[in-house]
C-alpha positions in Angstrom: 0.3 0.0 0.1 1.4 3.4 -1.0 2.0 6.1 1.5 0.4 8.7 -0.7 -2.6 9.3 -2.5 -4.1 11.7 -4.6 -7.4 11.9 -2.4 -8.2 10.6 1.0 -11.7 10.2 2.5 -13.2 10.3 6.2 -16.4 8.7 7.2 -18.6 10.6 9.8 -22.7 10.9 10.4 -24.4 13.5 8.3 -25.1 16.0 11.3 -21.2 15.5 12.1 -20.6 17.1 9.0 -23.1 19.7 9.1 -21.5 20.8 12.4 -18.0 21.0 10.8 -18.9 22.7 7.8 -20.4 25.5 9.9 -17.7 25.6 12.4 -15.0 25.2 10.0 -13.4 22.3 11.4 -14.3 18.6 12.2 -12.9 17.5 15.2 -14.5 13.8 15.8 -13.9 12.1 19.5 -10.7 10.1 17.9 -8.9 13.1 18.1 -9.2 13.7 21.5 -9.2 9.8 22.0 -6.1 9.2 20.2 -4.4 12.1 19.0 -5.6 11.7 15.5 -8.5 11.8 12.9 -8.9 8.5 11.3 -8.9 8.6 7.2 -8.6 6.2 4.4 -8.3 5.7 0.8 -11.3 5.5 -1.4 -10.3 1.8 -1.7 -10.0 1.1 2.0 -13.1 2.7 3.6 -15.3 0.1 3.5 -13.1 -1.9 6.1 -13.6 0.5 8.8 -17.0 1.4 7.5 -18.2 -2.4 8.1 -16.3 -2.8 11.3 -17.7 0.4 12.9 -20.8 1.5 11.1 -22.7 -1.6 9.6 -26.1 -1.2 8.6 -26.0 2.8 9.3 -27.9 4.9 6.7 -26.5 8.3 7.9 -23.3 8.4 6.9 -21.4 10.5 4.3 -17.8 10.1 2.7 -15.9 13.4 3.0 -13.3 13.5 -0.1 -10.3 15.2 1.1 -7.4 17.0 -0.8 -4.4 16.2 1.1 -2.6 19.1 -0.3 -5.2 21.6 1.6 -4.3 19.9 4.9 -2.6 22.1 7.6 -1.4 19.1 10.0 0.7 16.0 9.3 -0.6 13.0 7.8 1.0 9.8 8.8 0.1 6.0 7.4 0.2 3.7 10.1 -1.4 0.2 10.5 -5.1 -0.3 11.1 -6.6 -3.0 13.5 -5.1 -6.6 13.3 -8.0 -8.1 11.1 -6.9 -5.8 8.7 -5.3 -6.9 5.6 -2.0 -7.7 6.6 0.5 -4.8 5.9 -2.1 -2.3 5.1 -1.6 1.1 6.4 -4.5 3.9 6.9 -3.7 7.7 7.0 -4.2 9.3 10.2 -4.3 13.1 10.6 -2.7 14.4 13.3 -5.2 17.6 13.8 -8.4 18.6 13.3 -10.0 18.5 9.5 -10.4 21.3 8.1 -13.9 21.8 6.1 -11.8 23.9 3.4 -10.1 20.7 2.6 -13.1 18.5 1.9 -13.9 18.9 -2.0 -17.1 16.8 -1.7 -19.5 14.9 0.3 -21.2 11.8 -0.9 -24.0 9.7 1.1 -22.5 6.2 1.7 -25.2 3.8 1.9 -25.0 0.1 3.1 -26.4 -2.7 0.5 -29.4 -4.6 1.7 -27.4 -6.9 4.0 -26.2 -3.9 5.8 -22.5 -3.8 4.3 -20.5 -1.3 2.7 -18.6 -1.5 -0.6 -15.1 -0.2 -1.4 -15.5 3.2 -3.1 -14.2 3.3 -6.9 -10.4 4.2 -7.1 -9.5 8.0 -7.9 -6.9 9.4 -10.5 -7.1 6.5 -12.6 
């Protein structure tokens, strides 16, 4: 897995994005709990979605331009159930709303599972 990406994504509830959009910054609980915002590549976002949010219908995918981020992004291991050697991007600071280039609803299939997003930059 490359440690560079043209586009990163972040999952959150629609109401969380509405609040972040109004304030200019998204500060999910993970920022206080572990010191970073969980991000993903579009191709891997279904892994945390299925682990944490299976069946939820209130999620949005925030598409992020990494060049607009003001804090460091480090590619680090996820959880032991993720594919071996897969790294996930972690943003060590709040997510600026100005770095978000699009917002898309992310709905599960009928069985409650989420699919990977199409690859970008091809």
